[in-house]
Every structure is written in C-alpha cells, then in structure tokens.
C-alpha positions as CSV (number, residue, x, y, z in Angstrom):
1,X,100.1,-39.1,16.3
2,X,96.9,-39.7,18.4
3,X,96.4,-43.2,16.9
4,X,100.0,-44.0,17.7
5,X,99.6,-42.9,21.3
6,X,96.4,-44.9,21.6
7,X,98.2,-47.9,20.2
8,X,101.0,-47.5,22.7
9,X,98.5,-47.2,25.6
10,X,97.1,-50.6,24.6
11,X,100.6,-52.0,24.1
12,X,101.3,-51.0,27.7
13,X,98.1,-52.6,28.9
14,X,99.0,-55.9,27.1
15,X,102.5,-55.6,28.6
16,X,100.9,-55.5,32.1
17,X,98.7,-58.5,31.2
18,X,101.8,-60.6,30.2
19,X,103.8,-59.3,33.2
20,X,101.0,-60.3,35.6
21,X,101.6,-63.9,34.7
22,X,105.4,-63.8,34.7
23,X,105.8,-64.4,38.5
24,X,109.0,-62.8,39.9
25,X,110.2,-61.7,36.4
26,X,107.0,-59.7,35.9
27,X,108.0,-56.5,37.6
28,X,111.4,-56.1,35.8
29,X,109.8,-57.0,32.5
30,X,107.0,-54.5,33.1
31,X,109.5,-51.7,34.0
32,X,111.7,-52.4,31.0
33,X,108.8,-52.6,28.7
34,X,107.2,-49.5,30.1
35,X,110.4,-47.6,29.5
36,X,110.5,-48.8,25.9
37,X,106.9,-47.8,25.3
38,X,107.5,-44.4,27.0
39,X,110.5,-43.8,24.7
40,X,108.4,-44.7,21.6
41,X,105.6,-42.4,22.8
42,X,108.1,-39.6,23.2
43,X,109.4,-40.3,19.7
44,X,105.9,-40.4,18.3
45,X,105.1,-37.0,19.8
46,X,108.4,-35.5,18.8
47,X,108.4,-36.7,15.2
48,X,104.7,-37.0,14.2
49,X,103.9,-38.6,10.8
50,X,102.1,-36.7,8.2
51,X,98.5,-37.7,8.1
52,X,97.5,-39.1,4.7
53,X,94.3,-40.2,3.1
54,X,90.7,-39.9,4.4
55,X,89.0,-41.0,7.5
56,X,85.7,-42.8,7.2
57,X,84.1,-42.6,10.7
58,X,81.4,-45.1,10.1
59,X,84.0,-47.9,9.6
60,X,85.9,-46.9,12.7
61,X,82.7,-46.7,14.8
62,X,81.5,-50.1,13.5
63,X,84.9,-51.7,14.3
64,X,85.0,-50.3,17.8
65,X,81.4,-51.1,18.6
66,X,81.7,-54.6,17.1
67,X,84.9,-55.1,19.2
68,X,83.2,-54.2,22.4
69,X,80.2,-56.3,21.8
70,X,82.4,-59.3,20.8
71,X,84.5,-59.0,23.9
72,X,81.5,-58.8,26.2
73,X,79.9,-61.8,24.5
74,X,83.1,-63.8,24.5
75,X,83.7,-63.1,28.2
76,X,80.2,-64.2,29.0
77,X,80.4,-67.3,26.9
78,X,83.8,-68.4,28.2
79,X,82.8,-67.9,31.8
80,X,79.6,-69.9,31.3
81,X,81.6,-72.7,29.8
82,X,84.3,-72.5,32.5
83,X,86.9,-71.5,29.9
84,X,88.1,-68.3,31.6
85,X,91.7,-69.3,31.1
86,X,91.2,-68.5,27.4
87,X,89.9,-65.0,27.9
88,X,93.1,-63.0,27.0
89,X,93.9,-64.8,23.8
90,X,90.3,-64.6,22.7
91,X,90.3,-60.9,23.4
92,X,93.5,-60.6,21.5
93,X,92.0,-62.2,18.4
94,X,89.0,-59.9,18.6
95,X,91.2,-56.9,19.0
96,X,93.2,-58.0,16.1
97,X,90.2,-58.4,13.9
98,X,88.9,-55.0,14.8
99,X,91.9,-53.5,13.0
100,X,90.3,-54.6,9.7
101,X,87.8,-51.9,10.4
102,X,90.5,-49.4,11.1
103,X,92.1,-50.3,7.8
104,X,88.8,-49.6,6.1
105,X,88.4,-46.3,7.9
106,X,91.9,-45.0,7.2
107,X,93.2,-47.1,4.3
108,X,96.5,-47.8,6.0
109,X,98.0,-51.3,5.2
110,X,99.8,-51.2,8.6
111,X,96.4,-52.1,10.2
112,X,96.2,-55.3,8.1
113,X,99.7,-56.3,9.2
114,X,98.7,-55.6,12.8
115,X,95.6,-57.7,12.3
116,X,97.7,-60.6,11.1
117,X,100.2,-60.2,13.9
118,X,97.6,-60.0,16.7
119,X,95.4,-62.8,15.4
120,X,98.4,-65.1,14.8
121,X,100.0,-64.7,18.2
122,X,96.7,-65.1,20.0
123,X,95.6,-68.1,17.9
124,X,98.9,-69.7,18.8
125,X,98.2,-68.9,22.5
126,X,94.9,-70.7,22.1
127,X,96.2,-73.7,20.3
128,X,99.5,-74.5,22.0
129,X,99.3,-76.9,25.0
130,X,100.2,-74.2,27.5
131,X,99.5,-73.8,31.2
132,X,97.4,-70.7,31.9
133,X,100.3,-68.4,33.0
134,X,102.3,-69.2,29.8
135,X,99.1,-68.7,27.7
136,X,98.6,-65.3,29.3
137,X,102.3,-64.3,28.8
138,X,102.2,-65.3,25.1
139,X,99.0,-63.4,24.6
140,X,100.1,-60.3,26.6
141,X,103.7,-60.0,25.5
142,X,102.9,-60.9,21.9
143,X,100.0,-58.4,21.6
144,X,102.1,-55.7,23.3
145,X,105.0,-56.3,20.9
146,X,102.7,-56.3,17.9
147,X,101.2,-53.0,18.8
148,X,104.6,-51.5,19.8
149,X,106.2,-52.5,16.4
150,X,103.2,-51.2,14.5
151,X,103.6,-47.7,16.1
152,X,107.4,-47.7,15.9
153,X,107.7,-48.9,12.3
C-alpha cells in the first residue's frame, strides 16, 4: 500500500509537470487528473494488496541513491550545455531506470513494465522533433499515466 501511495504521489507530480506546459488546458487537466489519482489512492488504501516476497533493502537504497546522483549530474550537465529543455524527459528516463533496482529489491515484475513504460515515453519525448512545451507535456503526462496504471493495475 505504501509503495502504491508513493507511486501515486509521483504520478501527481508528473501530472503537474505536464499541466504546467499545457497553457489554458493545464488547469482543467490537472484538476481531472488529480481527481483520478485521488480516487486511485482511495482505492489503494481501501483495498490493499497482500504483500508478497522479500524486500532487499540494499537494492532499494542503491536504486534511490543512484537515481538522485544521476538526476543531479544530468541537471548540471544539461544546464552547462544549454540543454535545459531536455531536463524533464532525461529525469523521466532516470526515474524509469531506477525501477530496475526496485524490481531487484522486491521481485515484482510490475517494476520492469514500469521501467519500460517510463523509459519509452521519455525517450520518445527526447527524440521526437517537439517544441519544449510539447516535450514537457509528453514527458509529464506519459510518466504520470505510466505510474498511475502501474498502481491501478
């Protein structure tokens, strides 16, 4: 249940990232998405899944520490090369890859699917010829949807 709520918290943050680039449509999208995330959180608390398997803390800690270090390094590198417009999709790829560590820590295949979804949507955001707002929307909404589906499924 806790992992699901954490995932939904980050789904909400990614929703806000995408909404921030959506101009006038951003507020209604943020409100509707927030309601969907809140409903999923309510359902997660009301109907918790049985916890299965073991938890290997060293993999979890390594994944989170590696993620933070990679995000800080990527932000610094992108800013120094005047590529700040790529920050959100790069962060999305890093976040996606960190779920491999969560798969190792918990043995749940759902984390591998989440890795594939987050990395795919954010690599697309990096490779497609998009203006910055569209790149941020694809990264934000795609990452939010990936996390939401991962928790809701």
